[in-house]
C-alpha positions as CSV (number, residue, x, y, z in Angstrom):
1,M,52.6,122.3,73.2
2,T,55.8,121.9,75.2
3,G,57.9,124.6,76.7
4,S,60.3,124.4,73.8
5,S,57.6,124.6,71.1
6,N,56.1,127.7,72.9
7,T,59.5,129.3,72.8
8,R,59.7,128.7,69.0
9,N,56.2,130.1,68.6
10,M,57.1,133.3,70.4
11,A,60.4,133.7,68.4
12,P,58.8,136.4,66.1
13,L,57.6,138.3,69.1
14,V,61.1,138.1,70.7
15,A,62.8,139.1,67.4
16,A,60.4,142.1,67.0
17,W,61.2,143.3,70.5
18,K,64.9,143.0,70.1
19,Q,64.8,145.0,66.9
20,A,62.6,147.8,68.3
21,F,64.6,147.9,71.6
22,H,68.0,148.1,69.8
23,L,66.7,150.9,67.6
24,A,65.3,152.8,70.6
25,T,68.8,152.8,72.3
26,N,70.1,154.7,69.2
27,G,73.6,153.2,69.3
28,S,74.2,154.1,72.9
29,D,77.2,152.3,74.7
30,S,74.6,151.4,77.4
31,Y,73.2,148.8,75.0
32,G,76.3,146.6,75.3
33,K,76.8,147.3,79.0
34,G,73.2,146.5,79.7
35,L,73.6,143.1,77.9
36,H,76.6,142.3,80.2
37,L,74.5,143.1,83.3
38,A,71.6,141.0,82.1
39,R,73.7,138.0,81.4
40,N,75.3,138.2,84.8
41,G,71.9,138.1,86.6
42,A,71.7,141.7,87.7
43,V,68.1,142.1,86.7
44,A,65.6,141.1,89.4
45,Q,61.9,140.2,88.8
46,I,60.3,142.2,86.0
47,H,57.0,143.8,87.0
48,A,54.4,144.9,84.3
49,H,52.0,147.8,84.8
50,P,49.9,149.5,82.2
51,G,52.3,151.7,80.3
52,R,55.5,150.6,82.0
53,L,57.8,147.7,82.9
54,T,60.0,148.0,86.0
55,A,62.8,145.9,87.7
56,A,65.5,146.4,90.2
57,V,68.9,146.2,88.6
58,A,72.1,145.7,90.7
59,A,75.3,147.2,89.5
60,K,78.5,148.5,91.1
61,K,77.3,147.8,94.7
62,A,74.1,149.8,94.1
63,T,70.6,148.8,93.1
64,H,68.6,151.1,90.8
65,Q,65.0,151.0,89.7
66,A,64.9,150.8,85.9
67,V,61.8,151.6,83.9
68,L,60.7,151.0,80.3
69,L,57.8,153.2,79.2
70,L,55.5,151.8,76.5
71,P,52.2,153.3,75.3
72,K,49.0,151.4,76.2
73,L,46.8,150.1,73.4
74,T,43.3,151.7,73.2
75,D,40.1,149.8,73.9
76,T,39.4,149.8,70.1
77,Q,42.7,148.2,69.4
78,W,42.2,145.5,72.0
79,N,38.7,144.8,70.6
80,T,40.1,144.5,67.1
81,L,42.7,142.1,68.3
82,A,40.1,140.0,70.2
83,G,37.9,139.9,67.1
84,R,40.8,138.6,65.0
85,L,41.8,136.0,67.5
86,A,38.2,134.8,67.8
87,H,38.4,133.4,64.3
88,N,41.7,131.5,65.0
89,A,40.9,128.1,66.5
90,Q,44.4,127.6,67.9
91,A,44.4,131.1,69.5
92,V,41.0,130.5,71.0
93,A,42.1,127.2,72.5
94,D,45.3,128.8,73.9
95,L,43.5,131.7,75.5
96,L,40.8,129.5,77.1
97,A,43.6,127.4,78.5
98,N,45.2,130.5,80.0
99,R,48.1,130.7,77.5
100,V,49.1,133.6,75.3
101,P,48.6,132.6,71.7
102,A,51.5,132.7,69.3
103,A,49.3,134.7,66.8
104,I,49.8,137.9,68.8
105,A,53.4,137.9,67.6
106,D,52.4,138.6,64.0
107,P,50.4,141.8,63.3
108,G,49.2,140.1,60.1
109,H,47.4,137.4,62.3
110,A,46.4,139.9,65.0
111,G,44.2,142.3,63.0
112,G,47.1,144.6,62.2
113,I,47.7,145.3,66.0
114,A,51.4,145.2,66.9
115,I,51.9,144.1,70.5
116,V,55.5,145.1,70.2
117,P,55.7,148.9,70.2
118,G,57.8,150.8,67.6
119,D,61.2,152.0,68.6
120,E,60.0,155.6,68.7
121,E,57.4,154.6,71.3
122,I,59.9,153.1,73.8
123,T,61.3,155.5,76.3
124,F,63.6,155.0,79.3
125,S,63.8,156.1,82.9
126,C,65.9,155.0,85.9
127,S,66.7,156.1,89.5
128,C,70.3,156.7,88.4
129,P,71.5,160.1,87.3
130,T,71.5,159.2,83.6
131,G,68.0,157.7,83.9
132,H,66.6,160.9,85.6
133,A,67.3,162.7,82.3
134,S,65.0,160.1,80.5
135,S,68.0,158.8,78.6
136,V,68.8,155.1,78.2
137,C,71.3,154.0,80.9
138,D,73.1,150.7,81.6
139,H,70.3,149.7,84.0
140,S,67.3,150.3,81.7
141,A,69.2,148.7,78.8
142,A,69.7,145.6,81.1
143,L,66.0,145.5,81.7
144,G,65.3,145.6,77.9
145,H,67.7,142.7,77.4
146,A,66.2,140.7,80.3
147,L,62.7,141.3,78.8
148,S,63.9,139.6,75.5
149,E,64.6,136.4,77.5
150,R,61.3,136.7,79.5
151,L,59.1,137.1,76.4
152,A,60.1,133.7,75.0
153,T,58.3,131.9,77.9
154,A,56.1,134.6,79.5
155,P,54.8,137.0,76.7
156,S,51.9,138.0,79.0
157,V,54.3,140.5,80.6
158,L,54.3,142.6,77.4
159,L,50.5,142.4,77.3
160,G,50.3,143.8,80.8
161,A,52.6,146.7,79.9
162,R,50.3,147.4,76.9
163,G,47.3,147.7,79.2
164,M,45.7,144.2,79.1
165,T,46.1,141.0,81.0
166,A,46.0,137.6,79.2
167,R,43.0,136.7,81.3
168,T,41.0,139.8,80.3
169,L,41.9,139.2,76.6
170,A,40.7,135.6,77.0
171,S,37.4,136.9,78.5
172,L,36.9,139.2,75.5
173,V,37.5,136.3,73.1
174,R,35.3,134.0,75.2
175,D,32.4,136.4,74.8
176,L,32.9,136.5,71.0
177,V,32.9,132.7,70.6
178,A,30.3,131.8,73.2
179,D,27.6,131.2,70.6
180,N,29.7,130.2,67.6
181,N,31.8,127.3,66.6
182,P,35.5,128.5,66.4
183,G,36.4,125.7,64.1
184,T,38.7,122.7,64.2
185,L,41.8,122.8,66.4
186,P,44.9,122.3,64.2
187,A,47.6,119.8,65.3
188,D,51.1,120.8,66.3
189,A,54.0,120.3,64.0
190,D,54.5,116.8,65.4
191,G,50.9,115.9,64.7
192,T,49.6,116.1,68.3
193,V,46.9,118.2,69.9
194,R,47.0,119.1,73.6
195,A,44.1,117.6,75.5
196,D,43.5,120.7,77.7
197,Q,43.4,122.9,74.6
198,L,41.0,120.6,72.9
199,Y,38.6,120.4,75.8
200,S,38.8,124.2,76.4
201,L,37.8,124.7,72.8
202,S,35.0,122.1,72.9
203,A,33.6,123.6,76.1
204,H,32.6,126.8,74.1
205,R,31.1,125.1,71.0
206,P,27.3,124.8,70.7
207,P,26.1,121.7,72.5
208,Q,25.1,118.7,70.4
209,A,22.1,116.5,71.0
210,P,23.0,113.2,72.7
211,P,22.7,110.1,70.5
212,D,19.5,108.1,70.9
213,L,20.9,104.9,72.4
214,K,18.9,102.3,74.3
215,L,21.3,100.4,76.5
216,D,20.6,97.9,79.2
217,P,21.9,99.0,82.6
218,I,25.2,97.4,83.5
219,T,26.3,96.7,87.1
220,P,30.2,96.9,87.2
221,P,31.7,93.8,88.6
222,A,33.8,93.8,91.8
223,F,37.5,93.2,91.0
224,D,40.0,91.4,93.2
225,D,43.6,92.6,93.4
226,P,45.6,91.7,90.3
227,P,48.5,89.3,90.7
228,I,51.8,90.7,92.1
229,P,53.6,92.9,91.0
230,G,50.5,94.6,89.7
231,P,48.9,97.5,91.7
232,R,46.2,96.8,94.3
233,A,42.6,97.4,93.4
234,Q,42.6,100.3,95.9
235,D,45.7,101.8,94.2
236,L,44.0,101.6,90.9
237,K,41.0,103.4,92.4
238,W,43.2,106.1,93.8
239,M,45.0,106.5,90.4
240,T,41.6,106.8,88.6
241,Q,40.3,109.4,91.0
242,D,43.5,111.4,90.9
243,A,43.4,111.4,87.1
244,A,39.8,112.6,87.2
245,N,40.7,115.4,89.7
246,R,43.6,116.6,87.5
247,A,41.4,116.6,84.4
248,R,38.8,118.6,86.3
249,A,41.5,121.2,87.3
250,L,42.6,121.5,83.6
251,L,39.1,122.0,82.4
252,S,38.3,124.7,85.1
253,G,41.6,126.5,84.5
254,T,42.8,126.0,88.1
255,A,45.7,123.6,87.4
256,V,48.9,124.6,89.0
257,Q,52.3,124.6,87.3
258,P,53.7,121.3,86.1
259,H,55.1,118.8,88.6
260,D,58.3,116.9,88.4
261,D,58.5,113.3,89.7
262,L,59.3,114.4,93.3
263,T,56.7,117.1,93.7
264,D,54.1,114.8,92.1
265,T,54.9,112.2,94.7
266,V,54.5,114.9,97.4
267,R,51.3,116.1,95.8
268,I,49.8,112.6,96.3
269,L,51.1,112.4,99.8
270,A,49.4,115.7,100.6
271,S,46.0,114.4,99.5
272,P,43.5,113.2,102.1
273,D,44.6,109.5,101.7
274,G,48.2,110.3,101.0
275,V,49.6,109.5,104.4
276,D,48.8,105.8,103.8
277,R,51.5,105.8,101.1
278,L,54.2,107.6,103.2
279,Q,56.3,104.5,103.9
280,A,56.3,103.5,100.2
281,A,57.2,107.0,99.2
282,T,60.2,107.0,101.6
283,S,61.6,104.0,99.8
284,A,60.8,105.3,96.3
285,T,62.3,108.8,96.8
286,G,65.2,108.1,99.2
287,H,64.0,110.9,101.5
288,S,63.2,110.3,105.2
289,E,59.7,110.3,106.5
290,S,60.3,113.6,108.4
291,T,61.6,115.3,105.2
292,L,58.6,114.1,103.2
293,R,56.3,115.4,105.9
294,T,58.0,118.8,105.8
295,M,57.7,118.8,102.0
296,M,54.0,117.9,102.3
297,I,53.4,121.1,104.5
298,A,55.4,123.1,102.0
299,Y,53.4,121.8,99.1
300,R,50.1,122.8,100.8
301,H,51.5,126.3,101.3
302,G,53.3,126.9,98.0
303,G,52.7,124.1,95.5
304,P,55.6,122.6,93.5
305,A,57.9,125.6,94.1
306,G,57.3,125.4,97.8
307,T,58.2,121.7,97.9
308,H,61.6,122.4,96.3
309,T,62.2,125.4,98.6
310,A,61.6,123.1,101.6
311,L,64.6,121.0,100.4
312,A,66.9,123.9,99.6
313,H,66.9,127.6,98.7
314,T,67.1,128.7,95.1
315,S,70.4,130.4,94.2
316,V,69.9,134.1,93.4
317,P,72.3,137.0,92.8
318,P,73.8,138.3,96.1
319,A,72.5,141.8,95.2
320,L,68.9,140.5,95.3
321,L,69.5,139.0,98.8
322,E,71.0,142.3,100.0
323,Q,68.0,144.2,98.5
324,A,65.6,141.9,100.3
325,Q,67.6,142.2,103.5
326,E,67.4,146.0,103.4
327,A,63.7,146.0,102.6
328,I,62.9,143.8,105.6
329,Q,65.3,145.7,107.8
330,S,63.6,149.0,107.0
331,S,60.2,147.6,107.9
332,R,61.2,146.4,111.3
333,A,61.0,148.4,114.5
334,P,64.1,150.4,115.5
335,G,66.4,148.6,118.0
336,L,65.8,145.1,116.6
337,G,68.9,143.2,115.5
338,R,69.9,142.9,111.9
339,L,69.0,140.1,109.6
340,H,71.9,138.1,108.3
341,I,72.5,136.4,104.9
342,E,73.4,132.8,105.6
343,K,73.8,130.0,103.0
344,G,71.7,131.9,100.4
345,A,68.8,132.7,102.8
346,L,67.8,135.6,105.1
347,M,68.1,134.6,108.8
348,D,66.7,136.2,112.0
349,R,67.9,133.6,114.5
350,S,66.8,135.7,117.5
351,A,63.2,135.3,116.3
352,G,63.6,131.8,114.9
353,I,62.8,132.9,111.3
354,Q,64.3,132.2,107.9
355,I,63.2,133.6,104.5
356,R,64.3,131.6,101.4
357,P,64.1,132.5,97.7
358,G,62.1,130.0,95.7
359,P,62.4,128.8,92.1
360,D,59.3,130.8,91.1
361,G,60.6,134.2,92.2
362,R,58.7,134.2,95.5
363,W,60.1,134.3,99.0
364,Y,59.1,131.5,101.4
365,P,58.8,131.9,105.2
366,F,60.1,129.3,107.6
367,T,60.2,129.0,111.4
368,S,62.6,127.1,113.6
369,A,61.5,123.7,114.9
370,G,64.3,122.3,117.0
371,D,67.2,121.7,114.6
372,A,65.0,121.9,111.5
373,W,63.0,124.6,109.7
374,R,59.3,124.3,109.3
375,P,57.5,125.9,106.3
376,A,54.9,128.6,107.0
377,A,52.1,129.9,105.0
378,G,52.4,133.3,103.3
379,C,55.0,133.0,100.4
380,S,55.1,136.3,98.5
381,H,57.0,138.1,95.7
382,D,57.6,140.8,98.4
383,P,60.2,139.6,100.9
384,T,58.8,141.9,103.6
385,D,55.4,140.2,103.3
386,A,57.0,136.8,103.6
387,Y,58.9,138.0,106.7
388,Q,55.7,139.2,108.4
389,A,54.1,135.9,107.6
390,A,56.9,134.1,109.3
391,R,56.5,136.3,112.4
392,R,52.8,135.5,112.5
393,A,53.6,131.7,112.3
394,R,56.3,132.2,114.9
395,A,53.8,133.9,117.3
396,A,51.4,130.9,116.8
397,R,54.1,128.5,117.8
398,P,56.1,130.4,120.5
399,T,57.3,127.3,122.4
400,I,58.9,125.5,119.4
401,R,62.6,126.3,119.0
C-alpha cells in the first residue's frame, strides 16, 4: 500500500472530519481566516493528547497556542472497535504492521464506533482573547484545517486525541487474534499484497505442522566472482545479508521510515562493513568522502531525516524559527548572548552550536568542527532539548572549533 493509496483509503475519515469541523465553527468568519493561515504554513507541529489536540499557530507577529477539545472514547467503545477490526483480515494486517487501518474511517466497518466526533462534541480554546472565551478563533480554526491535511497520512493523531494510540489498539487486536485464523489477506486494487502485511498476519495464525520430507543434505558449492560487470561474490553476500536484516526489521516492527536512494546508500555505508564501499559511493553519489562521512554520523543519530539535515536544513516558517529561538533563549542562563537565525537555522557561534530543523519535524544539534558542522546525538521535537544535546556534545569536544 503506497502513500497515495493510503491517502485514498483515509479519504472518508478526512471528509467526515471536514464536515464535523465546519459545522462546529457554526458559520464563523474564523473558518475562512483559519484556512488562509493553515495554507500559509502558520500551524506548527500538531500534538495529540487524550481529549485534546494542540499546536502553536503564528499570526500577526504573535504565536498563540490553539486547542481543539474532543471527548475520549470509553474502554467499552475501544473494545468494541477492536473486536470488529479483529474480524477484518486487512485491518489486522495493517495494525500488526504498525499502520492505522482504513476501516476505522467508516463506523459501519468499525462496530458503529465513530472515530471522528460529532460537531457538537468539538469545542475550541486558544491563548488569544477570543479563544479564552471558548469560542472558535482564527488560530483554532487554522488548527482544524491543518488537521484535515494531517489525517490523510497520519490518522493516528486523531486516535491519540480520542484516548488510544495505534500501538495500544494493535495490542488489543493482537490478543483477540492470537489463537484464531484472521482469514485471507485481500489484495489491493492493483492486485498486489504488501509483504510486510502478509508476514505480520501470518505470524499470528496457528502454526502448521511441517511437511514430512526426506531430503539428502546438500553442501552449497563455493562460487567464484561472476564475469565483469557483474557484482563480486562478496557484494552478493552483503546484498543477501542486508535483505535479510531489512526483512527481520519489518517482521519485528522496528523498520525505520522509507529510504530514498541517497539515504539508502548512507545506510549501507554506516553498517559495520560499509566503510569498504566509501570510495565507490563517492563516485556514485557525487558527494565528497568527508560529506559522506558526516552523513554517516547523522544517519546513526537520526536515520534518513538526520542524513538529509546534515546536507541542508529544512525550510520552515520564520515564525517557527522565532518561536524556537525564544524557547531556547528563555532556558539559558541570564547574561549569555542571544541566539541568531542564520540561513534557516539557529546559531550560537560563541558556543560553536547550530540547531537545524529537519524534514521529520525534529530539531537536529550540530557542533562546529573547523569550517564545517558535525552532527551530534539528541535530535528532538523540542528545540530546547536539541540545544542542550548540542551543548553536551560541545563540552565533550571542547578543543574542536
